[in-house]
Backbone of each chain as ProteinMPNN parsed JSONL, in Angstrom:
{"seq_chain_A": "METQLNQAIAQAALNAGARVNVTWRSMNGDLPDPVRVDATDAELRAMITEAVRTGSVPGIAADPRADFTDFVLDRFAPTAVRPYHLIAIRPKTPFGAP", "coords_chain_A": {"N_chain_A": [[8.904, -22.617, 31.439], [10.526, -20.323, 31.39], [10.654, -20.038, 28.652], [7.978, -19.514, 28.053], [7.726, -17.064, 29.298], [9.496, -15.491, 27.807], [8.185, -15.614, 25.362], [5.881, -14.24, 26.002], [6.893, -11.71, 26.532], [7.913, -11.075, 24.015], [5.53, -11.016, 22.554], [4.252, -8.894, 23.788], [5.951, -6.814, 23.063], [5.533, -6.844, 20.347], [2.833, -6.127, 20.201], [3.023, -3.57, 21.187], [4.034, -2.147, 19.129], [6.326, -0.524, 16.77], [9.076, 1.648, 17.289], [10.0, 4.486, 15.405], [12.839, 5.766, 14.003], [14.247, 8.681, 12.641], [16.442, 10.255, 10.341], [17.33, 13.323, 9.039], [18.605, 15.928, 7.105], [20.736, 16.339, 8.869], [19.468, 16.28, 11.266], [17.801, 14.518, 13.904], [15.253, 12.334, 14.991], [12.358, 10.777, 16.586], [9.366, 9.302, 15.279], [6.273, 10.495, 16.562], [4.37, 8.596, 17.364], [4.098, 5.029, 17.841], [4.457, 2.541, 15.238], [2.838, -0.045, 13.26], [4.434, -3.158, 13.578], [4.607, -4.789, 11.376], [4.346, -3.101, 9.237], [4.68, -2.122, 5.835], [7.613, -1.336, 3.823], [6.956, 0.629, 1.954], [4.656, 1.774, 3.088], [5.756, 2.795, 5.449], [7.674, 4.592, 4.444], [6.038, 6.469, 3.232], [4.626, 7.432, 5.457], [6.707, 8.545, 6.989], [7.736, 10.481, 5.26], [5.565, 12.233, 5.024], [5.369, 13.033, 7.702], [7.815, 14.375, 8.164], [7.679, 16.383, 6.251], [5.582, 17.903, 7.226], [6.475, 18.725, 9.637], [6.164, 17.099, 11.891], [7.842, 15.546, 13.381], [9.458, 15.399, 16.33], [12.34, 17.303, 16.93], [13.143, 17.483, 14.338], [13.156, 19.871, 11.883], [10.44, 21.154, 9.941], [10.294, 20.19, 6.553], [9.255, 20.84, 3.538], [10.15, 19.723, 1.198], [11.15, 17.245, 1.691], [12.379, 14.044, 0.851], [12.371, 10.654, 0.723], [13.014, 8.7, -1.052], [15.416, 7.373, -1.845], [16.24, 6.123, 0.464], [16.844, 3.726, 3.086], [15.184, 1.236, 5.023], [15.925, 0.038, 8.142], [15.354, -2.7, 10.233], [15.024, -3.557, 13.595], [14.922, -6.077, 15.989], [13.465, -6.445, 19.319], [15.621, -6.114, 22.193], [17.386, -7.137, 25.202], [18.321, -4.811, 26.283], [16.974, -2.856, 24.821], [13.784, -2.931, 24.871], [11.879, -2.974, 22.73], [10.598, -2.936, 19.362], [12.533, -1.507, 16.777], [12.665, 0.743, 14.104], [14.704, 2.131, 11.726], [15.393, 4.797, 9.549], [17.574, 5.459, 6.921], [20.055, 6.893, 4.65], [20.625, 5.174, 1.546], [23.557, 3.208, 0.705], [25.002, 1.965, -1.458], [27.427, 1.482, -4.151], [28.413, 1.782, -7.604], [27.644, -0.678, -10.117], [24.144, -1.37, -10.29]], "CA_chain_A": [[8.486, -21.399, 32.13], [11.303, -19.218, 30.833], [10.245, -19.897, 27.26], [6.665, -18.849, 28.049], [7.96, -15.671, 29.679], [10.099, -14.835, 26.642], [7.142, -15.469, 24.344], [4.979, -13.177, 26.459], [7.599, -10.432, 26.331], [7.959, -10.832, 22.571], [4.184, -10.645, 22.117], [3.994, -7.538, 24.294], [6.716, -5.88, 22.224], [4.859, -6.809, 19.044], [1.598, -5.358, 20.372], [3.349, -2.165, 21.462], [4.421, -1.505, 17.88], [7.743, -0.207, 16.591], [9.497, 3.045, 17.297], [10.633, 4.81, 14.116], [13.844, 6.822, 14.118], [14.431, 9.345, 11.336], [17.545, 11.209, 10.194], [17.116, 14.171, 7.854], [19.311, 17.222, 7.152], [21.582, 16.336, 10.079], [18.621, 16.255, 12.463], [17.381, 13.156, 14.212], [14.141, 12.258, 15.93], [11.452, 9.629, 16.463], [7.944, 9.58, 15.031], [5.627, 10.621, 17.88], [3.587, 7.405, 17.714], [4.623, 3.771, 17.29], [3.789, 2.035, 14.025], [2.724, -1.508, 13.212], [5.718, -3.815, 13.32], [4.604, -5.391, 10.041], [4.099, -2.104, 8.186], [5.595, -2.329, 4.705], [8.55, -0.234, 3.57], [6.249, 1.698, 1.234], [3.805, 2.461, 4.072], [6.613, 3.553, 6.367], [8.293, 5.707, 3.722], [4.985, 7.475, 3.052], [4.366, 8.019, 6.788], [7.864, 9.353, 7.391], [7.799, 11.641, 4.367], [4.486, 13.143, 5.45], [5.683, 13.578, 9.03], [8.921, 15.347, 8.066], [7.214, 17.545, 5.463], [4.664, 18.731, 8.013], [7.105, 19.105, 10.906], [5.567, 16.313, 12.974], [8.841, 14.715, 14.061], [10.202, 16.221, 17.293], [13.78, 17.334, 16.682], [13.409, 17.695, 12.911], [12.39, 21.011, 11.364], [9.614, 20.827, 8.772], [10.932, 20.379, 5.247], [8.245, 20.461, 2.548], [10.756, 19.009, 0.062], [11.766, 15.984, 2.145], [12.166, 12.939, -0.09], [13.084, 9.488, 1.248], [13.004, 7.667, -2.093], [16.663, 6.595, -1.857], [16.581, 5.757, 1.838], [16.66, 2.312, 3.42], [14.614, 1.003, 6.36], [16.542, -1.056, 8.908], [14.427, -3.153, 11.282], [15.733, -4.21, 14.688], [14.053, -6.756, 16.962], [13.731, -6.018, 20.705], [16.734, -6.752, 22.906], [17.273, -6.963, 26.654], [18.595, -3.396, 26.566], [15.943, -2.04, 24.161], [12.69, -3.917, 24.82], [10.848, -2.621, 21.739], [11.041, -2.972, 17.967], [13.026, -0.218, 16.277], [12.85, 0.873, 12.66], [15.491, 3.341, 11.468], [15.518, 5.098, 8.119], [18.885, 6.053, 6.643], [20.311, 6.897, 3.201], [21.256, 3.973, 0.992], [24.998, 3.438, 0.537], [25.735, 1.15, -2.441], [28.117, 2.171, -5.244], [28.707, 0.958, -8.768], [26.538, -1.235, -10.892], [23.042, -1.748, -9.405]], "C_chain_A": [[9.193, -20.167, 31.553], [10.909, -18.949, 29.387], [8.917, -19.152, 27.166], [6.813, -17.362, 28.355], [8.52, -14.882, 28.491], [9.068, -14.608, 25.55], [6.183, -14.338, 24.71], [5.61, -11.805, 26.242], [7.623, -10.069, 24.845], [6.601, -10.386, 22.045], [3.84, -9.229, 22.57], [4.714, -6.498, 23.446], [6.055, -5.724, 20.866], [3.607, -5.949, 19.128], [1.881, -3.867, 20.574], [3.727, -1.417, 20.196], [5.898, -1.174, 17.859], [7.972, 1.292, 16.694], [10.227, 3.314, 15.978], [11.569, 5.996, 14.289], [14.186, 7.363, 12.728], [15.644, 10.276, 11.397], [17.315, 11.992, 8.913], [17.805, 15.505, 8.069], [20.083, 17.397, 8.461], [20.778, 16.419, 11.372], [18.104, 14.83, 12.655], [16.245, 13.174, 15.213], [13.29, 11.033, 15.679], [10.058, 10.104, 16.069], [7.235, 9.603, 16.379], [4.859, 9.371, 18.304], [4.236, 6.153, 17.134], [3.824, 3.359, 16.059], [3.661, 0.52, 14.127], [4.078, -2.12, 12.862], [5.773, -4.358, 11.892], [4.26, -4.392, 8.935], [5.115, -2.299, 7.068], [6.535, -1.133, 4.565], [7.837, 0.939, 2.895], [5.359, 2.49, 2.192], [4.645, 3.345, 4.99], [7.215, 4.773, 5.681], [7.28, 6.836, 3.531], [4.693, 8.191, 4.373], [5.477, 8.985, 7.182], [7.954, 10.618, 6.547], [6.772, 12.687, 4.791], [4.848, 13.821, 6.778], [6.791, 14.633, 8.957], [8.463, 16.589, 7.297], [6.346, 18.478, 6.302], [5.247, 19.125, 9.377], [6.559, 18.34, 12.098], [6.562, 15.416, 13.7], [9.633, 15.602, 15.026], [11.704, 16.141, 17.022], [14.144, 17.548, 15.227], [12.51, 18.826, 12.403], [11.617, 20.592, 10.115], [10.383, 21.115, 7.487], [9.956, 19.9, 4.18], [8.816, 19.672, 1.378], [11.404, 17.68, 0.463], [11.388, 14.837, 1.213], [13.02, 11.753, 0.368], [13.143, 8.342, 0.226], [14.244, 6.769, -2.021], [17.167, 6.304, -0.446], [16.188, 4.3, 2.093], [16.078, 2.205, 4.827], [15.293, -0.195, 7.002], [15.606, -1.401, 10.057], [15.196, -3.946, 12.33], [14.729, -4.808, 15.674], [14.378, -6.259, 18.372], [14.937, -6.765, 21.272], [16.505, -6.547, 24.4], [17.457, -5.494, 27.018], [17.498, -2.491, 26.002], [14.727, -2.931, 23.928], [11.553, -3.542, 23.857], [11.455, -2.742, 20.34], [11.476, -1.567, 17.55], [13.157, -0.295, 14.766], [13.589, 2.188, 12.437], [15.581, 3.556, 9.968], [16.808, 5.871, 7.909], [19.099, 6.082, 5.134], [20.931, 5.581, 2.753], [22.736, 4.261, 0.753], [25.691, 2.524, -0.476], [26.401, 2.022, -3.512], [28.276, 1.205, -6.401], [27.483, 0.463, -9.472], [25.421, -1.661, -9.944], [22.857, -3.253, -9.365]], "O_chain_A": [[8.579, -19.137, 31.272], [10.837, -17.801, 28.948], [8.743, -18.275, 26.319], [6.138, -16.516, 27.768], [8.086, -13.766, 28.205], [9.058, -13.567, 24.893], [5.733, -13.581, 23.849], [4.942, -10.861, 25.821], [7.389, -8.922, 24.465], [6.517, -9.495, 21.199], [3.218, -8.463, 21.834], [4.165, -5.438, 23.144], [6.015, -4.632, 20.3], [3.342, -5.139, 18.239], [1.084, -3.015, 20.183], [3.74, -0.186, 20.183], [6.635, -1.492, 18.792], [7.156, 2.094, 16.239], [10.979, 2.468, 15.495], [11.148, 7.087, 14.671], [14.386, 6.607, 11.777], [15.844, 10.992, 12.378], [17.13, 11.416, 7.841], [17.611, 16.145, 9.102], [20.075, 18.468, 9.068], [21.345, 16.608, 12.448], [17.987, 14.054, 11.707], [16.269, 13.943, 16.174], [13.472, 10.331, 14.684], [9.624, 11.181, 16.478], [7.565, 8.806, 17.257], [4.715, 9.119, 19.501], [4.849, 6.201, 16.067], [2.679, 3.77, 15.867], [4.294, -0.115, 14.971], [4.772, -1.65, 11.96], [6.836, -4.389, 11.271], [3.922, -4.793, 7.821], [6.279, -2.606, 7.328], [6.284, -0.061, 5.116], [8.084, 2.099, 3.226], [5.306, 3.719, 2.127], [4.291, 4.491, 5.269], [7.264, 5.858, 6.262], [7.621, 8.012, 3.653], [4.533, 9.412, 4.4], [5.219, 10.095, 7.647], [8.22, 11.7, 7.069], [7.082, 13.874, 4.901], [4.656, 15.025, 6.947], [6.708, 15.667, 9.619], [8.82, 17.712, 7.654], [6.369, 19.695, 6.114], [4.579, 19.785, 10.173], [6.497, 18.879, 13.203], [6.168, 14.612, 14.544], [10.396, 16.463, 14.588], [12.268, 15.053, 16.901], [15.311, 17.768, 14.901], [11.284, 18.753, 12.48], [12.091, 19.772, 9.329], [11.036, 22.15, 7.356], [9.836, 18.699, 3.939], [8.071, 19.023, 0.644], [12.119, 17.067, -0.33], [10.226, 14.682, 0.836], [14.248, 11.842, 0.396], [13.299, 7.176, 0.588], [14.135, 5.547, -2.123], [18.373, 6.249, -0.203], [15.33, 3.733, 1.417], [16.432, 2.983, 5.713], [15.245, -1.306, 6.475], [15.123, -0.518, 10.766], [15.926, -4.883, 12.006], [13.808, -4.13, 16.131], [15.456, -5.708, 18.595], [15.23, -7.895, 20.881], [15.56, -5.874, 24.812], [16.826, -4.994, 27.949], [17.133, -1.489, 26.617], [14.643, -3.611, 22.906], [10.384, -3.78, 24.162], [12.671, -2.659, 20.167], [10.856, -0.572, 17.928], [13.687, -1.262, 14.218], [13.15, 3.238, 12.907], [15.816, 2.616, 9.208], [17.098, 6.823, 8.633], [18.406, 5.375, 4.403], [21.678, 4.952, 3.503], [23.13, 5.419, 0.614], [26.9, 2.323, -0.355], [25.986, 3.157, -3.746], [28.277, -0.013, -6.224], [26.423, 1.088, -9.438], [25.699, -2.25, -8.899], [21.971, -3.748, -8.668]]}, "seq_chain_B": "MIETGVLIGFEGEPLFWLEPPGRSATSIPDTRELWNRIWEHRATLQGFAHSHPGGGMPWPSHEDLTTFAAVESALGRRLIWWITSRNVLAQVFWQGPKPHDYDVMAQATRPRWLLELRARTDYEGKNLWKLS", "coords_chain_B": {"N_chain_B": [[40.655, -7.105, -9.561], [38.992, -5.172, -6.993], [36.257, -3.29, -5.96], [36.653, -0.57, -3.718], [36.278, 1.556, -0.836], [36.708, 4.72, 0.911], [36.384, 6.842, 3.708], [36.982, 10.318, 3.994], [38.601, 12.739, 5.957], [38.578, 16.261, 7.017], [41.255, 17.057, 6.99], [42.309, 15.524, 5.075], [42.731, 13.008, 5.899], [42.423, 9.436, 6.056], [39.451, 8.045, 7.307], [37.892, 5.802, 7.552], [37.996, 2.643, 6.159], [36.218, 1.156, 3.583], [35.343, -2.003, 3.059], [33.418, -4.152, 2.539], [31.874, -7.467, 2.893], [30.802, -9.111, -0.094], [31.343, -7.189, -1.978], [32.494, -6.331, -5.297], [34.164, -6.428, -8.526], [32.766, -4.476, -9.75], [30.99, -3.242, -8.039], [29.934, -1.976, -4.791], [28.251, -3.152, -2.014], [25.183, -2.066, -0.326], [25.569, -0.91, 3.004], [24.873, -0.736, 6.457], [26.869, -0.058, 8.147], [28.57, 1.795, 6.815], [26.967, 4.111, 6.735], [26.683, 4.52, 9.497], [29.339, 5.193, 10.17], [29.687, 7.506, 8.655], [27.865, 9.187, 9.907], [28.937, 9.248, 12.475], [31.34, 10.601, 12.005], [30.493, 13.026, 11.053], [30.96, 15.742, 11.642], [33.55, 16.273, 10.898], [33.941, 15.434, 8.37], [35.085, 15.313, 5.055], [34.644, 14.066, 2.615], [34.065, 11.237, 0.43], [35.775, 8.535, -1.045], [35.914, 6.274, -3.794], [36.726, 3.331, -5.725], [36.863, 2.542, -9.216], [36.605, 0.079, -11.854], [39.248, -0.567, -14.305], [40.959, 1.811, -16.535], [41.487, 5.382, -17.271], [39.185, 8.226, -17.458], [37.068, 8.182, -14.696], [33.603, 7.735, -14.397], [30.648, 8.573, -12.563], [28.183, 6.113, -11.705], [24.598, 5.661, -12.14], [23.669, 4.554, -9.783], [25.71, 5.409, -8.04], [25.27, 8.231, -8.098], [22.68, 8.525, -7.011], [23.129, 7.546, -4.488], [25.022, 9.43, -3.534], [23.384, 11.741, -3.427], [21.388, 10.966, -1.604], [22.821, 10.53, 0.793], [23.845, 13.107, 1.225], [21.459, 14.483, 1.616], [20.601, 13.396, 4.039], [22.663, 14.197, 5.69], [22.56, 16.92, 5.451], [24.351, 18.579, 4.239], [26.816, 19.27, 1.639], [29.195, 16.997, 0.135], [32.517, 16.062, -0.967], [32.963, 13.832, -3.596], [35.081, 11.475, -4.481], [36.278, 9.583, -7.255], [38.288, 6.984, -8.301], [40.136, 5.615, -11.025], [42.306, 3.16, -12.445], [44.319, 4.934, -13.192], [43.45, 7.584, -13.155], [42.187, 10.22, -11.183], [39.101, 11.477, -10.14], [37.033, 14.219, -9.166], [33.817, 14.473, -7.87], [31.007, 16.468, -7.627], [28.139, 18.176, -6.326], [26.285, 20.159, -8.531], [23.843, 21.128, -9.266], [20.777, 22.385, -10.852], [19.093, 20.275, -10.17], [18.394, 17.326, -8.124], [20.193, 15.244, -8.815], [22.2, 16.37, -10.291], [25.317, 16.31, -10.854], [28.724, 17.356, -11.195], [31.707, 16.295, -12.874], [35.157, 16.218, -12.466], [38.52, 16.02, -13.423], [41.197, 15.422, -11.18], [44.283, 16.79, -10.595], [46.169, 16.756, -8.549], [47.571, 14.462, -6.141], [46.098, 13.019, -3.559], [47.041, 11.921, -0.22], [45.895, 9.498, 0.434], [45.426, 8.175, -1.891], [47.201, 6.294, -3.111], [47.048, 4.135, -1.344], [44.343, 3.497, -1.551], [44.221, 2.636, -4.208], [45.931, 0.474, -4.002], [44.563, -1.211, -2.201], [42.41, -1.727, -3.795], [43.508, -3.355, -5.607], [44.386, -3.339, -8.363], [46.195, -4.653, -9.934], [45.743, -7.288, -9.502], [47.116, -8.744, -7.595], [46.354, -9.844, -5.208], [44.499, -11.877, -5.533], [44.235, -14.36, -4.42], [43.338, -13.868, -1.874], [40.674, -13.429, -2.108], [39.386, -15.713, -2.703]], "CA_chain_B": [[40.457, -5.907, -8.752], [37.757, -5.197, -6.221], [35.933, -1.907, -5.584], [36.961, -0.26, -2.323], [35.953, 2.938, -0.515], [37.328, 5.273, 2.123], [35.892, 8.147, 4.169], [38.102, 11.25, 4.101], [38.366, 13.847, 6.872], [38.926, 17.614, 6.556], [42.703, 17.178, 6.798], [42.714, 14.558, 4.061], [43.094, 11.74, 6.542], [41.433, 8.351, 5.919], [38.73, 7.835, 8.564], [37.288, 4.463, 7.593], [38.104, 1.916, 4.888], [35.007, 0.381, 3.314], [35.681, -3.236, 2.344], [32.431, -5.105, 3.066], [31.638, -8.696, 2.137], [29.843, -8.954, -1.182], [31.755, -6.235, -3.017], [33.005, -7.019, -6.487], [34.932, -5.546, -9.413], [31.911, -3.42, -10.302], [30.034, -2.665, -7.088], [30.057, -2.117, -3.339], [26.848, -3.264, -1.59], [24.668, -1.217, 0.749], [25.887, -1.358, 4.361], [24.544, 0.208, 7.52], [28.146, 0.329, 8.741], [29.09, 3.027, 6.21], [26.182, 5.248, 7.213], [27.048, 4.749, 10.902], [30.633, 5.891, 10.212], [29.474, 8.866, 8.137], [27.18, 9.942, 10.959], [29.909, 9.389, 13.566], [32.377, 11.572, 11.626], [29.854, 14.06, 10.234], [31.492, 17.08, 11.92], [34.907, 16.434, 10.341], [33.978, 14.665, 7.128], [35.222, 16.089, 3.819], [34.042, 13.344, 1.507], [34.22, 9.78, 0.319], [36.412, 8.128, -2.3], [35.837, 4.848, -4.103], [37.45, 2.955, -6.937], [36.153, 1.928, -10.342], [37.503, -0.787, -12.629], [39.851, -0.072, -15.539], [41.695, 3.065, -16.536], [40.807, 6.513, -17.891], [38.329, 9.062, -16.608], [35.978, 7.421, -14.082], [32.333, 8.467, -14.326], [29.738, 7.953, -11.577], [27.004, 5.39, -12.196], [23.336, 6.168, -11.575], [23.668, 4.115, -8.376], [26.589, 6.345, -7.316], [24.658, 9.566, -7.976], [21.549, 8.495, -6.083], [23.705, 7.398, -3.14], [25.578, 10.736, -3.148], [22.289, 12.664, -3.102], [20.695, 10.511, -0.39], [23.687, 10.777, 1.951], [23.896, 14.551, 1.455], [20.16, 14.871, 2.181], [20.562, 13.002, 5.45], [23.66, 14.988, 6.421], [22.23, 18.335, 5.386], [25.422, 19.353, 3.602], [27.446, 18.633, 0.486], [30.501, 16.367, 0.319], [33.272, 15.78, -2.194], [32.927, 12.391, -3.892], [36.161, 11.137, -5.416], [36.289, 8.251, -7.866], [39.559, 6.726, -8.982], [40.357, 4.434, -11.865], [43.696, 2.727, -12.283], [45.303, 5.998, -13.416], [42.874, 8.934, -13.105], [41.338, 10.527, -10.027], [38.101, 12.508, -10.454], [36.189, 14.763, -8.095], [32.42, 14.614, -8.262], [30.359, 17.349, -6.651], [26.811, 18.624, -6.76], [26.275, 21.438, -9.223], [22.46, 21.562, -9.305], [19.83, 22.578, -9.753], [18.317, 19.074, -9.826], [19.059, 16.534, -7.071], [21.255, 14.355, -9.292], [23.068, 17.123, -11.208], [26.687, 16.333, -10.319], [29.796, 17.57, -12.162], [32.878, 15.424, -12.719], [36.355, 16.966, -12.865], [39.766, 15.31, -13.11], [42.009, 16.081, -10.15], [45.696, 16.576, -10.926], [46.953, 16.455, -7.342], [47.366, 13.107, -5.62], [45.977, 13.011, -2.092], [47.908, 10.889, 0.373], [45.186, 8.224, 0.555], [45.154, 7.594, -3.208], [48.008, 5.089, -3.356], [46.521, 3.015, -0.556], [43.05, 3.099, -2.13], [44.494, 1.823, -5.409], [46.545, -0.799, -3.577], [43.497, -2.066, -1.653], [41.556, -2.113, -4.927], [44.234, -4.469, -6.216], [44.242, -3.25, -9.825], [47.094, -5.581, -10.628], [45.337, -8.667, -9.239], [48.14, -9.438, -6.808], [45.785, -10.472, -4.018], [43.345, -12.685, -5.898], [44.138, -15.504, -3.507], [42.626, -13.478, -0.663], [39.236, -13.327, -2.387], [38.791, -17.031, -2.947]], "C_chain_B": [[39.135, -6.004, -8.024], [37.476, -3.777, -5.726], [36.088, -1.718, -4.078], [36.607, 1.205, -2.079], [36.65, 3.4, 0.745], [36.698, 6.632, 2.439], [37.093, 9.042, 4.41], [37.723, 12.421, 5.008], [38.833, 15.176, 6.297], [40.419, 17.774, 6.269], [43.211, 16.192, 5.744], [43.067, 13.206, 4.65], [42.017, 10.681, 6.305], [40.779, 8.088, 7.278], [38.192, 6.417, 8.693], [37.409, 3.832, 6.209], [36.874, 1.031, 4.728], [35.361, -0.831, 2.448], [34.721, -4.347, 2.773], [32.392, -6.403, 2.282], [30.646, -8.418, 1.016], [30.235, -7.921, -2.207], [32.409, -7.004, -4.149], [33.829, -6.034, -7.306], [34.081, -4.39, -9.927], [30.962, -2.796, -9.29], [30.463, -2.875, -5.638], [28.623, -2.147, -2.808], [26.474, -2.24, -0.519], [25.091, -1.795, 2.105], [25.457, -0.293, 5.362], [25.826, 0.766, 8.148], [28.672, 1.633, 8.133], [28.307, 4.231, 6.704], [26.513, 5.557, 8.673], [28.347, 5.527, 11.009], [30.506, 7.324, 9.686], [28.861, 9.741, 9.236], [28.144, 10.236, 12.116], [30.913, 10.505, 13.266], [31.793, 12.807, 10.947], [30.442, 15.453, 10.457], [32.827, 17.316, 11.229], [35.064, 15.747, 8.989], [34.089, 15.592, 5.91], [34.553, 15.386, 2.638], [34.318, 11.864, 1.551], [34.828, 9.47, -1.04], [36.15, 6.646, -2.535], [36.448, 4.58, -5.468], [36.519, 2.314, -7.967], [37.122, 1.039, -11.121], [38.119, -0.052, -13.821], [40.598, 1.233, -15.381], [40.904, 4.165, -17.208], [39.91, 7.234, -16.912], [37.189, 8.229, -16.01], [34.709, 8.273, -13.959], [31.413, 7.786, -13.326], [28.582, 7.237, -12.263], [25.754, 6.066, -11.626], [23.231, 5.776, -10.099], [24.535, 5.041, -7.526], [25.863, 7.663, -7.056], [23.503, 9.571, -6.979], [22.024, 8.271, -4.641], [24.281, 8.731, -2.663], [24.449, 11.655, -2.646], [21.593, 12.262, -1.804], [21.534, 10.809, 0.854], [23.732, 12.284, 2.262], [22.573, 15.075, 2.031], [20.102, 14.56, 3.665], [21.522, 13.841, 6.285], [23.304, 16.473, 6.458], [23.377, 19.182, 4.876], [26.064, 18.542, 2.481], [28.804, 18.055, 0.849], [31.233, 16.368, -1.022], [33.265, 14.267, -2.372], [34.022, 12.118, -4.911], [35.919, 9.746, -5.988], [37.634, 8.084, -8.555], [39.432, 5.526, -9.899], [41.805, 4.017, -11.625], [44.672, 3.907, -12.356], [44.745, 7.421, -13.378], [42.007, 9.076, -11.862], [40.381, 11.654, -10.415], [37.389, 12.94, -9.182], [34.776, 14.906, -8.642], [31.742, 15.459, -7.191], [29.056, 17.88, -7.219], [26.902, 20.011, -7.388], [24.859, 22.003, -9.277], [22.021, 21.944, -10.705], [19.073, 21.304, -9.334], [19.095, 18.196, -8.843], [20.234, 15.694, -7.561], [22.165, 15.031, -10.317], [24.458, 17.268, -10.591], [27.671, 16.559, -11.456], [30.969, 16.642, -11.853], [34.091, 16.167, -13.257], [37.601, 16.157, -12.491], [40.56, 16.113, -12.093], [43.475, 15.744, -10.41], [46.512, 16.186, -9.701], [46.609, 15.051, -6.835], [47.293, 13.151, -4.102], [46.736, 11.826, -1.508], [47.234, 9.525, 0.489], [45.067, 7.492, -0.779], [45.93, 6.299, -3.465], [47.449, 3.896, -2.607], [45.169, 2.545, -1.105], [43.269, 2.221, -3.361], [45.11, 0.481, -5.029], [45.478, -1.744, -3.033], [42.538, -2.526, -2.745], [42.195, -3.255, -5.722], [44.064, -4.486, -7.733], [45.085, -4.274, -10.564], [46.738, -7.045, -10.362], [46.325, -9.461, -8.419], [47.546, -10.226, -5.649], [44.568, -11.34, -4.333], [43.139, -13.844, -4.95], [43.344, -15.158, -2.26], [41.112, -13.502, -0.864], [38.582, -14.694, -2.534], [38.411, -17.701, -1.637]], "O_chain_B": [[38.268, -6.803, -8.378], [38.349, -3.137, -5.141], [35.711, -2.575, -3.279], [36.633, 2.01, -3.009], [37.123, 2.593, 1.546], [36.506, 7.462, 1.55], [38.104, 8.602, 4.958], [36.66, 13.021, 4.85], [39.417, 15.216, 5.214], [40.799, 18.55, 5.392], [44.42, 16.053, 5.553], [43.64, 12.356, 3.968], [40.826, 10.991, 6.348], [41.473, 7.927, 8.282], [38.052, 5.893, 9.798], [36.98, 4.412, 5.213], [36.532, 0.256, 5.621], [35.641, -0.696, 1.257], [35.153, -5.368, 3.309], [32.827, -6.445, 1.131], [29.753, -7.583, 1.164], [29.546, -7.771, -3.216], [32.819, -8.154, -3.995], [34.152, -4.942, -6.839], [34.614, -3.428, -10.48], [30.196, -1.9, -9.647], [31.22, -3.786, -5.302], [27.844, -1.248, -3.123], [27.342, -1.632, 0.107], [24.989, -2.999, 2.337], [25.655, 0.902, 5.139], [25.861, 1.904, 8.614], [29.17, 2.491, 8.862], [28.893, 5.256, 7.053], [26.612, 6.724, 9.051], [28.46, 6.426, 11.842], [31.139, 8.241, 10.207], [29.283, 10.875, 9.46], [28.157, 11.34, 12.661], [31.291, 11.263, 14.16], [32.534, 13.564, 10.321], [30.423, 16.273, 9.538], [33.197, 18.467, 10.998], [36.179, 15.509, 8.526], [33.302, 16.525, 5.749], [33.968, 16.034, 1.77], [34.746, 11.314, 2.567], [34.451, 10.059, -2.053], [36.161, 5.852, -1.594], [36.657, 5.498, -6.261], [35.541, 1.647, -7.631], [38.335, 1.236, -11.048], [37.584, 0.954, -14.287], [40.843, 1.705, -14.271], [39.785, 3.938, -17.667], [39.866, 6.923, -15.721], [36.418, 7.628, -16.758], [34.756, 9.401, -13.469], [31.392, 6.558, -13.241], [28.067, 7.702, -13.28], [25.84, 6.927, -10.75], [22.765, 6.559, -9.271], [24.145, 5.418, -6.421], [25.844, 8.154, -5.927], [23.361, 10.508, -6.193], [21.399, 8.746, -3.693], [24.059, 9.126, -1.518], [24.554, 12.262, -1.58], [21.247, 13.122, -0.993], [21.005, 11.289, 1.857], [23.664, 12.682, 3.425], [22.571, 16.003, 2.84], [19.612, 15.365, 4.457], [21.238, 14.159, 7.44], [23.694, 17.193, 7.378], [23.371, 20.398, 5.066], [25.892, 17.328, 2.378], [29.482, 18.55, 1.749], [30.645, 16.639, -2.069], [33.524, 13.515, -1.432], [33.896, 12.491, -6.077], [35.424, 8.852, -5.302], [38.063, 8.957, -9.308], [38.729, 4.56, -9.605], [42.443, 4.493, -10.686], [45.708, 3.908, -11.691], [45.502, 8.376, -13.552], [41.212, 8.198, -11.527], [40.809, 12.673, -10.958], [37.173, 12.153, -8.261], [34.576, 15.404, -9.749], [31.885, 15.197, -5.997], [28.894, 18.014, -8.432], [27.524, 20.918, -6.834], [24.682, 23.22, -9.329], [22.803, 21.839, -11.65], [18.48, 21.266, -8.256], [20.316, 18.312, -8.74], [21.176, 15.455, -6.805], [22.82, 14.359, -11.114], [24.733, 18.241, -9.889], [27.492, 16.028, -12.552], [31.186, 16.259, -10.703], [34.062, 16.685, -14.373], [37.713, 15.668, -11.367], [40.587, 17.342, -12.146], [43.861, 14.576, -10.444], [47.438, 15.381, -9.798], [45.517, 14.533, -7.067], [48.316, 13.304, -3.433], [47.036, 10.856, -2.205], [47.913, 8.507, 0.625], [44.659, 6.331, -0.816], [45.374, 5.327, -3.977], [47.378, 2.789, -3.141], [44.883, 1.347, -1.123], [42.602, 1.203, -3.54], [44.835, -0.534, -5.668], [45.475, -2.932, -3.355], [41.927, -3.589, -2.635], [41.513, -4.014, -6.411], [43.66, -5.49, -8.318], [44.746, -4.707, -11.665], [47.356, -7.945, -10.931], [46.386, -10.687, -8.515], [48.163, -11.173, -5.16], [43.698, -11.515, -3.48], [42.009, -14.264, -4.702], [42.74, -16.037, -1.645], [40.356, -13.586, 0.104], [37.357, -14.808, -2.492], [37.895, -18.819, -1.642]]}, "name": "protein", "num_of_chains": 2, "seq": "METQLNQAIAQAALNAGARVNVTWRSMNGDLPDPVRVDATDAELRAMITEAVRTGSVPGIAADPRADFTDFVLDRFAPTAVRPYHLIAIRPKTPFGAPMIETGVLIGFEGEPLFWLEPPGRSATSIPDTRELWNRIWEHRATLQGFAHSHPGGGMPWPSHEDLTTFAAVESALGRRLIWWITSRNVLAQVFWQGPKPHDYDVMAQATRPRWLLELRARTDYEGKNLWKLS"}
């Protein structure tokens, strides 16, 4: 019974899509609409770039030169505290030899 | 030796030592933890220092430069990026006009975190037993 309930919750979270959090020029905000949980990194990067360039992310001023080429997408599954998928984009942080 | 990094505050104080699993003598891997600490300290952050193998003037790799530019884009301001070798400390900073146009300059003064950064880098190989 509990397993079925958990599966139902997981399916509901999957159907609801993922929230996308963006950080750019010291500003932070979420895309106004959820995205497909299985969207590829390339699809997400294109969506986010377009949204920031056109000023479509609440909390982030439009920046026509926004470029997320060297940013990384972190994907977080739903938790008891945050019952939805979260995707966060942040700058990459490796150093040295690639 | 093993590459090591440290976040530096406005007063020259070490804010966070970066020593993640998977680092090696030539690289430090991507970690969300470093970005979280940068964001946490963004109001008082002066820059970031990391170590390179060997001696002489240390030059940033392409990976270094693209990381510098990405972090500065997310922060919305420029930082000082120090790189140390066994015996030379260099400052790297954006000069422009292109996104990856950074200048490298040797720094004669020795900040207070430099000795500890070199010690944690273990240039002399004294702590090899800890890595096995």
